[in-house]
N, C-alpha and C positions, 0 to 999 in steps of 0.2 A: 395697142395689142395687149390682150389678156392671155393668161395661161390656159392651156387646154387640159391641165391636170385636174383630177377630181379633188374635192375638199378632203376626202379620206387620204388620198395619196399625199396631198400637201401637208396634212397633219403628221403623217409618217415621216416625210422628209424633214419637217421642222424638228421632230424629235431626234432624228439622225444628226441634223446640223448642230443642235445643242450638245449632243453627246460628243461630236467631233471637237467642238469648241472647248469643251470641258477638259479635254486631254492636256491642254497647255494653258498656262496663265497669260500667254502672249498671243497676239493675232498673227496668224501665218501670213507673211508678206506676199507670198505667191497667191494665196487665196484672196487677199485684199486687192491685188492688181487684177486678178481674174474677175472679181465682183465689180470693180470699177468699169472694166471692159463690158461686162454684161449690162450694167446700167446704161452705159453709153449706146450700146448696140440695140438692146431690147427695150429700153426706156423704163421710166419710173412707174408707168401704168402697169407694165408687166410685173415689175418687182412688187408693187403694192398688191396685185392680185395673187402673187405667189405667197407673200407674207401675210396676206389677209388683214392688212391694216393700212391706215393712212400714213403716207410718208412725207407729210408737210414739214415735220420737224427736221431741221438741217444739222449737218455735222458742224461741230465747232471748228475743227481744223480745216475742213474743206466745205465751205458753205454751199458750193454748187452740187453737193451730194447729200442724200438723205442720211439722217442718223440711223444707224443699224445697231440693234441690240445683239447681245451675245448669241452666237449660233446662226444669225441671219445671213452673214456672208456665206457660210457653208451651205445654208438652205438654198440660197439663190443658185449656187453652183450645182448642187444636187438636182434642183428643179430643171435647170438647163439641160443637164445630162438626161434626165428622165424624159423630157419632151423630145429630145433628139432620138432617144430609143423608140418612143412612140411613132415618130415620123418614119424612122427606118423600118420598123415593123410593118407599118401601113404600106410603105412603098414596096416591100417584098411579099406582102400577102396577096 
């Protein structure tokens, strides 16, 4: 499954994700858990389409997960919310 968001929206969400990540020098543990859940439920193909890059590089700590750069955890969460908003809007239109 791939994302339904436009490249422009994905770029906007990536900028927001980087800004959120820059607020703290530490990874938000709740966001990390949520992103792991998204990767499990939506898959790496979806995540790769959201992040617009190859996810073949693996995490050192958790080799079953892809390596994510600063702000990408937040970007995945923002993209998930944005897609649900699109689906809700389409369902009520």
